[in-house]
KEPARO-829781 format. One line per 8 residues: number of its first residue (from 0); their letters; for each residue x, y, z of N, C-alpha, C, O. Coordinates in nm, 4 decimals. Layout:
BEGIN
NUM) a) X/Y/Z/X/Y/Z/X/Y/Z/X/Y/Z | ...
END
This chain:
BEGIN
0) marssfwa) -2.2741/3.5672/-1.2989/-2.3247/3.4336/-1.3244/-2.2100/3.3373/-1.3494/-2.2125/3.2234/-1.3029 | -2.1094/3.3831/-1.4230/-1.9954/3.2966/-1.4546/-1.9186/3.2611/-1.3281/-1.8678/3.1497/-1.3154 | -1.9099/3.3550/-1.2344/-1.8399/3.3274/-1.1092/-1.9112/3.2188/-1.0298/-1.8477/3.1306/-0.9720 | -2.0411/3.2263/-1.0276/-2.1187/3.1273/-0.9542/-2.0951/2.9887/-1.0109/-2.0795/2.8920/-0.9362 | -2.0926/2.9793/-1.1411/-2.0681/2.8508/-1.2064/-1.9262/2.8021/-1.1769/-1.9042/2.6834/-1.1526 | -1.8302/2.8949/-1.1792/-1.6916/2.8604/-1.1493/-1.6789/2.8041/-1.0085/-1.6193/2.6982/-0.9884 | -1.7354/2.8754/-0.9107/-1.7246/2.8309/-0.7715/-1.8006/2.7005/-0.7493/-1.7570/2.6153/-0.6718 | -1.9120/2.6854/-0.8160/-1.9871/2.5602/-0.8034/-1.9067/2.4441/-0.8605/-1.9020/2.3362/-0.8014
8) dfqkflmq) -1.8430/2.4666/-0.9763/-1.7584/2.3629/-1.0354/-1.6386/2.3319/-0.9468/-1.5995/2.2163/-0.9307 | -1.5803/2.4388/-0.8890/-1.4646/2.4206/-0.8005/-1.5041/2.3419/-0.6759/-1.4311/2.2527/-0.6327 | -1.6184/2.3746/-0.6188/-1.6665/2.3035/-0.5007/-1.6937/2.1573/-0.5353/-1.6597/2.0676/-0.4581 | -1.7540/2.1337/-0.6497/-1.7808/1.9962/-0.6930/-1.6500/1.9194/-0.7090/-1.6405/1.8032/-0.6696 | -1.5493/1.9847/-0.7671/-1.4186/1.9227/-0.7843/-1.3573/1.8858/-0.6499/-1.3038/1.7761/-0.6338 | -1.3648/1.9774/-0.5532/-1.3075/1.9511/-0.4220/-1.3784/1.8382/-0.3481/-1.3165/1.7648/-0.2711 | -1.5064/1.8251/-0.3716/-1.5833/1.7252/-0.2994/-1.5780/1.5864/-0.3644/-1.6294/1.4896/-0.3083 | -1.5167/1.5768/-0.4814/-1.5038/1.4466/-0.5452/-1.4128/1.3584/-0.4609/-1.3256/1.4081/-0.3897
16) gnvidlav) -1.4329/1.2305/-0.4691/-1.3539/1.1359/-0.3911/-1.2067/1.1380/-0.4255/-1.1236/1.1143/-0.3378 | -1.1711/1.1655/-0.5501/-1.0309/1.1625/-0.5897/-0.9475/1.2648/-0.5137/-0.8365/1.2337/-0.4705 | -0.9984/1.3846/-0.4969/-0.9242/1.4896/-0.4284/-0.9094/1.4544/-0.2808/-0.8017/1.4708/-0.2233 | -1.0144/1.4074/-0.2210/-1.0092/1.3697/-0.0794/-0.9162/1.2511/-0.0598/-0.8372/1.2498/0.0346 | -0.9242/1.1508/-0.1481/-0.8347/1.0360/-0.1396/-0.6895/1.0790/-0.1538/-0.6024/1.0290/-0.0826 | -0.6636/1.1701/-0.2440/-0.5275/1.2198/-0.2638/-0.4773/1.2917/-0.1392/-0.3628/1.2728/-0.0983 | -0.5616/1.3733/-0.0794/-0.5228/1.4450/0.0414/-0.4898/1.3476/0.1543/-0.3902/1.3648/0.2245 | -0.5725/1.2467/0.1713/-0.5477/1.1463/0.2754/-0.4173/1.0720/0.2460/-0.3384/1.0473/0.3372
24) aviigtaf) -0.3941/1.0364/0.1204/-0.2717/0.9651/0.0837/-0.1478/1.0497/0.1113/-0.0470/0.9979/0.1593 | -0.1543/1.1786/0.0815/-0.0398/1.2666/0.1066/-0.0124/1.2767/0.2559/0.1032/1.2709/0.2980 | -0.1159/1.2915/0.3359/-0.0980/1.3028/0.4809/-0.0409/1.1740/0.5381/0.0536/1.1779/0.6169 | -0.0965/1.0608/0.4999/-0.0465/0.9325/0.5503/0.0951/0.9077/0.4996/0.1803/0.8595/0.5743 | 0.1209/0.9405/0.3725/0.2549/0.9236/0.3169/0.3583/1.0080/0.3895/0.4697/0.9621/0.4146 | 0.3221/1.1307/0.4232/0.4138/1.2183/0.4964/0.4431/1.1618/0.6351/0.5582/1.1597/0.6788 | 0.3396/1.1165/0.7036/0.3586/1.0585/0.8364/0.4444/0.9326/0.8280/0.5347/0.9135/0.9094 | 0.4166/0.8469/0.7298/0.4954/0.7255/0.7125/0.6403/0.7594/0.6799/0.7322/0.6944/0.7297
32) gkivtsfv) 0.6608/0.8604/0.5972/0.7965/0.9031/0.5629/0.8745/0.9483/0.6851/0.9931/0.9183/0.6983 | 0.8080/1.0205/0.7747/0.8748/1.0652/0.8973/0.9125/0.9470/0.9858/1.0201/0.9455/1.0456 | 0.8241/0.8483/0.9941/0.8533/0.7293/1.0746/0.9731/0.6548/1.0176/1.0647/0.6173/1.0909 | 0.9719/0.6338/0.8867/1.0815/0.5603/0.8231/1.2118/0.6377/0.8344/1.3160/0.5789/0.8632 | 1.2080/0.7691/0.8122/1.3283/0.8510/0.8233/1.3856/0.8440/0.9643/1.5065/0.8284/0.9813 | 1.3011/0.8553/1.0641/1.3476/0.8450/1.2027/1.4062/0.7075/1.2304/1.5106/0.6960/1.2946 | 1.3393/0.6029/1.1821/1.3891/0.4662/1.2013/1.5280/0.4510/1.1405/1.6174/0.3925/1.2017 | 1.5452/0.5035/1.0205/1.6740/0.4908/0.9518/1.7809/0.5752/1.0192/1.8895/0.5259/1.0497
40) ediitpli) 1.7501/0.7032/1.0428/1.8508/0.7944/1.0962/1.8846/0.7674/1.2426/1.9992/0.7845/1.2841 | 1.7851/0.7252/1.3208/1.8062/0.7107/1.4639/1.8400/0.5684/1.5079/1.8951/0.5492/1.6163 | 1.8079/0.4684/1.4254/1.8318/0.3295/1.4671/1.9248/0.2562/1.3710/2.0311/0.2091/1.4115 | 1.8860/0.2463/1.2445/1.9618/0.1650/1.1485/2.0998/0.2233/1.1196/2.2004/0.1532/1.1306 | 2.1050/0.3509/1.0830/2.2327/0.4118/1.0470/2.3332/0.4051/1.1614/2.4478/0.3674/1.1373 | 2.2963/0.4397/1.2846/2.3946/0.4259/1.3927/2.4390/0.2810/1.4142/2.5559/0.2556/1.4431 | 2.3457/0.1857/1.4003/2.3847/0.0459/1.4177/2.4872/0.0019/1.3138/2.5807/-0.0723/1.3442 | 2.4683/0.0484/1.1924/2.5579/0.0079/1.0841/2.6877/0.0887/1.0853/2.7956/0.0335/1.0641
48) lnpalkaa) 2.6771/0.2183/1.1098/2.7941/0.3037/1.0950/2.8737/0.3272/1.2233/2.9885/0.3711/1.2159 | 2.8165/0.2995/1.3402/2.8931/0.3219/1.4633/3.0242/0.2449/1.4667/3.1252/0.3016/1.5083 | 3.0283/0.1182/1.4249/3.1589/0.0501/1.4233/3.2601/0.1203/1.3323/3.3786/0.1287/1.3648 | 3.2118/0.1709/1.2174/3.3022/0.2428/1.1266/3.3489/0.3735/1.1902/3.4651/0.4121/1.1770 | 3.2573/0.4410/1.2591/3.2949/0.5660/1.3248/3.3973/0.5408/1.4350/3.4931/0.6168/1.4489 | 3.3781/0.4354/1.5131/3.4735/0.4029/1.6199/3.6085/0.3645/1.5608/3.7124/0.4057/1.6124 | 3.6083/0.2866/1.4538/3.7339/0.2457/1.3904/3.8083/0.3667/1.3331/3.9313/0.3717/1.3352 | 3.7327/0.4632/1.2823/3.7938/0.5832/1.2256/3.8219/0.6887/1.3326/3.8789/0.7940/1.3039
56) rvdslqnl) 3.7812/0.6593/1.4563/3.7960/0.7522/1.5691/3.7324/0.8887/1.5378/3.7917/0.9948/1.5574 | 3.6096/0.8793/1.4887/3.5326/0.9988/1.4538/3.4053/0.9973/1.5372/3.3450/0.8917/1.5570 | 3.3640/1.1144/1.5863/3.2467/1.1192/1.6733/3.1150/1.1392/1.5995/3.0101/1.1113/1.6575 | 3.1143/1.1862/1.4745/2.9890/1.2031/1.4008/3.0105/1.1785/1.2519/3.1233/1.1800/1.2026 | 2.9011/1.1562/1.1822/2.9081/1.1290/1.0385/2.9633/1.2477/0.9605/3.0324/1.2294/0.8603 | 2.9336/1.3675/1.0052/2.9811/1.4860/0.9348/3.1338/1.4916/0.9326/3.1927/1.5483/0.8406 | 3.1976/1.4331/1.0334/3.3432/1.4357/1.0423/3.4090/1.3149/0.9760/3.5316/1.3093/0.9670 | 3.3308/1.2194/0.9300/3.3856/1.1002/0.8665/3.4258/1.1365/0.7237/3.3411/1.1586/0.6372
64) syegikyg) 3.5580/1.1422/0.7012/3.6070/1.1814/0.5694/3.7429/1.1164/0.5433/3.8100/1.0659/0.6333 | 3.7795/1.1205/0.4155/3.9089/1.0672/0.3751/3.9710/1.1654/0.2768/3.9184/1.1868/0.1676 | 4.0817/1.2244/0.3156/4.1518/1.3238/0.2342/4.0579/1.4336/0.1854/4.0603/1.4705/0.0679 | 3.9761/1.4851/0.2752/3.8873/1.5958/0.2442/3.7537/1.5559/0.1841/3.6661/1.6407/0.1672 | 3.7363/1.4279/0.1515/3.6100/1.3811/0.0942/3.5214/1.3344/0.2093/3.5518/1.2362/0.2770 | 3.4126/1.4056/0.2300/3.3222/1.3739/0.3405/3.2234/1.2669/0.2940/3.1173/1.2989/0.2406 | 3.2578/1.1433/0.3141/3.1734/1.0331/0.2677/3.0773/0.9839/0.3741/2.9922/0.9004/0.3437 | 3.0865/1.0307/0.4952/3.0004/0.9847/0.6034/2.8541/1.0174/0.5813/2.7676/0.9309/0.5950
72) vflasvin) 2.8266/1.1426/0.5469/2.6881/1.1849/0.5238/2.6336/1.1164/0.3991/2.5172/1.0764/0.3953 | 2.7193/1.1028/0.2958/2.6769/1.0335/0.1739/2.6423/0.8882/0.2046/2.5404/0.8372/0.1581 | 2.7263/0.8221/0.2822/2.7010/0.6831/0.3195/2.5702/0.6711/0.3970/2.4931/0.5778/0.3746 | 2.5452/0.7638/0.4867/2.4192/0.7641/0.5616/2.3009/0.7847/0.4681/2.1962/0.7230/0.4877 | 2.3148/0.8694/0.3676/2.2068/0.8928/0.2711/2.1792/0.7686/0.1875/2.0636/0.7382/0.1579 | 2.2845/0.6966/0.1492/2.2664/0.5729/0.0726/2.1933/0.4697/0.1576/2.1012/0.4036/0.1096 | 2.2333/0.4558/0.2824/2.1662/0.3609/0.3725/2.0207/0.4032/0.3921/1.9312/0.3187/0.3913 | 1.9968/0.5310/0.4092/1.8609/0.5842/0.4247/1.7764/0.5460/0.3037/1.6643/0.4975/0.3193
80) flvialsi) 1.8291/0.5677/0.1831/1.7563/0.5334/0.0611/1.7247/0.3845/0.0551/1.6118/0.3463/0.0240 | 1.8238/0.2997/0.0846/1.8039/0.1550/0.0756/1.6982/0.1053/0.1742/1.6158/0.0205/0.1401 | 1.7010/0.1580/0.2954/1.6024/0.1140/0.3952/1.4632/0.1633/0.3584/1.3657/0.0899/0.3747 | 1.4523/0.2851/0.3094/1.3213/0.3370/0.2676/1.2689/0.2560/0.1498/1.1515/0.2193/0.1472 | 1.3559/0.2276/0.0513/1.3134/0.1473/-0.0636/1.2698/0.0083/-0.0195/1.1700/-0.0441/-0.0691 | 1.3437/-0.0516/0.0732/1.3066/-0.1838/0.1248/1.1733/-0.1772/0.1977/1.0899/-0.2664/0.1821 | 1.1522/-0.0735/0.2766/1.0259/-0.0586/0.3501/0.9084/-0.0463/0.2540/0.8045/-0.1092/0.2739 | 0.9249/0.0347/0.1498/0.8174/0.0510/0.0525/0.7926/-0.0788/-0.0218/0.6775/-0.1157/-0.0456
88) flmirafe) 0.9007/-0.1497/-0.0593/0.8872/-0.2785/-0.1271/0.8101/-0.3780/-0.0408/0.7190/-0.4450/-0.0894 | 0.8462/-0.3880/0.0869/0.7775/-0.4815/0.1766/0.6313/-0.4430/0.1960/0.5446/-0.5302/0.2030 | 0.6037/-0.3143/0.2047/0.4664/-0.2688/0.2215/0.3835/-0.3017/0.0969/0.2713/-0.3510/0.1085 | 0.4375/-0.2749/-0.0208/0.3648/-0.3042/-0.1450/0.3468/-0.4546/-0.1607/0.2411/-0.5007/-0.2040 | 0.4486/-0.5302/-0.1260/0.4387/-0.6766/-0.1352/0.3292/-0.7296/-0.0425/0.2505/-0.8154/-0.0824 | 0.3238/-0.6793/0.0799/0.2190/-0.7214/0.1738/0.0815/-0.6807/0.1230/-0.0145/-0.7567/0.1363 | 0.0710/-0.5621/0.0654/-0.0563/-0.5152/0.0114/-0.1016/-0.6044/-0.1037/-0.2186/-0.6421/-0.1108 | -0.0096/-0.6382/-0.1937/-0.0442/-0.7244/-0.3071/-0.0857/-0.8635/-0.2598/-0.1782/-0.9229/-0.3153
96) kakrrfsr) -0.0180/-0.9154/-0.1579/-0.0530/-1.0469/-0.1030/-0.1934/-1.0429/-0.0427/-0.2731/-1.1343/-0.0640 | -0.2231/-0.9375/0.0321/-0.3566/-0.9233/0.0907/-0.4615/-0.9076/-0.0184/-0.5719/-0.9608/-0.0067 | -0.4282/-0.8355/-0.1235/-0.5200/-0.8158/-0.2350/-0.5499/-0.9486/-0.3045/-0.6649/-0.9765/-0.3385 | -0.4456/-1.0312/-0.3258/-0.4673/-1.1626/-0.3876/-0.5524/-1.2518/-0.2968/-0.6406/-1.3229/-0.3448 | -0.5265/-1.2483/-0.1680/-0.6036/-1.3286/-0.0731/-0.7496/-1.2842/-0.0736/-0.8400/-1.3677/-0.0701 | -0.7728/-1.1541/-0.0779/-0.9086/-1.1013/-0.0818/-0.9782/-1.1441/-0.2109/-1.0957/-1.1808/-0.2090 | -0.9061/-1.1394/-0.3227/-0.9644/-1.1801/-0.4511/-1.0011/-1.3287/-0.4494/-1.1075/-1.3678/-0.4974 | -0.9114/-1.4113/-0.3932/-0.9407/-1.5547/-0.3841/-1.0622/-1.5792/-0.2959/-1.1489/-1.6595/-0.3303
104) qeaieeaa) -1.0689/-1.5105/-0.1825/-1.1817/-1.5265/-0.0905/-1.3110/-1.4829/-0.1577/-1.4149/-1.5468/-0.1412 | -1.3043/-1.3747/-0.2329/-1.4218/-1.3258/-0.3045/-1.4674/-1.4278/-0.4088/-1.5872/-1.4508/-0.4257 | -1.3715/-1.4888/-0.4785/-1.4048/-1.5901/-0.5792/-1.4680/-1.7123/-0.5145/-1.5617/-1.7703/-0.5694 | -1.4173/-1.7516/-0.3983/-1.4739/-1.8663/-0.3264/-1.6165/-1.8360/-0.2836/-1.7049/-1.9208/-0.2958 | -1.6389/-1.7153/-0.2335/-1.7732/-1.6774/-0.1903/-1.8700/-1.6721/-0.3088/-1.9859/-1.7119/-0.2971 | -1.8212/-1.6228/-0.4224/-1.9071/-1.6180/-0.5405/-1.9397/-1.7584/-0.5892/-2.0514/-1.7842/-0.6342 | -1.8427/-1.8494/-0.5806/-1.8662/-1.9867/-0.6245/-1.9618/-2.0581/-0.5300/-2.0360/-2.1467/-0.5723 | -1.9607/-2.0207/-0.4027/-2.0471/-2.0853/-0.3047/-2.1938/-2.0454/-0.3221/-2.2836/-2.1226/-0.2884
112) vpdpllvs) -2.2177/-1.9269/-0.3740/-2.3546/-1.8803/-0.3954/-2.4031/-1.9369/-0.5285/-2.3461/-1.9061/-0.6332 | -2.5086/-2.0198/-0.5254/-2.5559/-2.0792/-0.6505/-2.6185/-1.9743/-0.7417/-2.6767/-1.8757/-0.6963 | -2.6050/-1.9984/-0.8693/-2.6633/-1.9097/-0.9690/-2.8153/-1.9276/-0.9667/-2.8636/-2.0399/-0.9807 | -2.8905/-1.8208/-0.9495/-3.0368/-1.8325/-0.9411/-3.0969/-1.8965/-1.0665/-3.1966/-1.9680/-1.0567 | -3.0398/-1.8728/-1.1806/-3.0902/-1.9323/-1.3038/-3.0745/-2.0847/-1.2999/-3.1658/-2.1577/-1.3385 | -2.9579/-2.1327/-1.2529/-2.9370/-2.2773/-1.2426/-3.0315/-2.3408/-1.1412/-3.0844/-2.4496/-1.1637 | -3.0519/-2.2718/-1.0296/-3.1428/-2.3237/-0.9271/-3.2844/-2.3350/-0.9831/-3.3516/-2.4357/-0.9609 | -3.3301/-2.2334/-1.0548/-3.4656/-2.2389/-1.1096/-3.4761/-2.3465/-1.2175/-3.5796/-2.4121/-1.2289
120) qerltnai) -3.3708/-2.3655/-1.2964/-3.3724/-2.4710/-1.3973/-3.3789/-2.6096/-1.3314/-3.4511/-2.6978/-1.3779 | -3.3033/-2.6274/-1.2237/-3.3082/-2.7554/-1.1515/-3.4471/-2.7799/-1.0938/-3.4984/-2.8916/-1.1009 | -3.5080/-2.6769/-1.0370/-3.6428/-2.6916/-0.9810/-3.7434/-2.7275/-1.0906/-3.8294/-2.8135/-1.0719 | -3.7309/-2.6606/-1.2041/-3.8213/-2.6885/-1.3152/-3.8030/-2.8313/-1.3649/-3.9011/-2.9007/-1.3915 | -3.6783/-2.8756/-1.3775/-3.6507/-3.0135/-1.4216/-3.7075/-3.1130/-1.3224/-3.7680/-3.2121/-1.3632 | -3.6897/-3.0893/-1.1936/-3.7440/-3.1789/-1.0910/-3.8967/-3.1819/-1.0957/-3.9582/-3.2876/-1.0810 | -3.9569/-3.0650/-1.1163/-4.1030/-3.0593/-1.1240/-4.1540/-3.1361/-1.2462/-4.2549/-3.2061/-1.2378 | -4.0852/-3.1232/-1.3586/-4.1255/-3.1964/-1.4784/-4.1088/-3.3460/-1.4581/-4.1938/-3.4245/-1.5002
128) drlaskmn) -3.9979/-3.3866/-1.3926/-3.9775/-3.5297/-1.3638/-4.0873/-3.5839/-1.2732/-4.1378/-3.6937/-1.2966 | -4.1247/-3.5090/-1.1707/-4.2317/-3.5538/-1.0816/-4.3635/-3.5622/-1.1548/-4.4398/-3.6570/-1.1362 | -4.3903/-3.4639/-1.2376/-4.5134/-3.4631/-1.3144/-4.5171/-3.5818/-1.4121/-4.6199/-3.6478/-1.4270 | -4.4046/-3.6075/-1.4775/-4.3981/-3.7200/-1.5710/-4.4167/-3.8533/-1.4993/-4.4803/-3.9448/-1.5516 | -4.3602/-3.8634/-1.3781/-4.3756/-3.9902/-1.3040/-4.5206/-4.0099/-1.2570/-4.5684/-4.1230/-1.2492 | -4.5885/-3.9028/-1.2266/-4.7297/-3.9121/-1.1836/-4.8191/-3.9491/-1.3014/-4.9197/-4.0177/-1.2837 | -4.7833/-3.9044/-1.4204/-4.8653/-3.9307/-1.5386/-4.8503/-4.0757/-1.5842/-4.9398/-4.1269/-1.6516 | -4.7450/-4.1413/-1.5514/-4.7257/-4.2808/-1.5962/-4.7988/-4.3722/-1.5085/-4.7955/-4.4935/-1.5291
END
């Protein structure tokens, strides 16, 4: 009996929206990470570091060093971090801007819909005014 309750609780836990949302976020985050990593490693880093590599007469980042200190790979990692951080910052900034725009639009729509209580009060006031004018 205890096993049945355990599995039922486990199934309920798995079917909750939080677990599914987390799984989707991890999958999308992993895919986005691969895109950003490829963008940085295959496009940005070569654009920035190729002039340095040519000036140093080195064919790859692994060989870029000074007195035994291999700073090429480290430099590429720093650039990778900065571009990823910038990408995340821009994405969060765009999300926050869209969220504010959505909130403003929602507020405008709510303001456009009249309050039913106010509408009924106005109707009642108009009806009383008409009734009072007929009685005079």
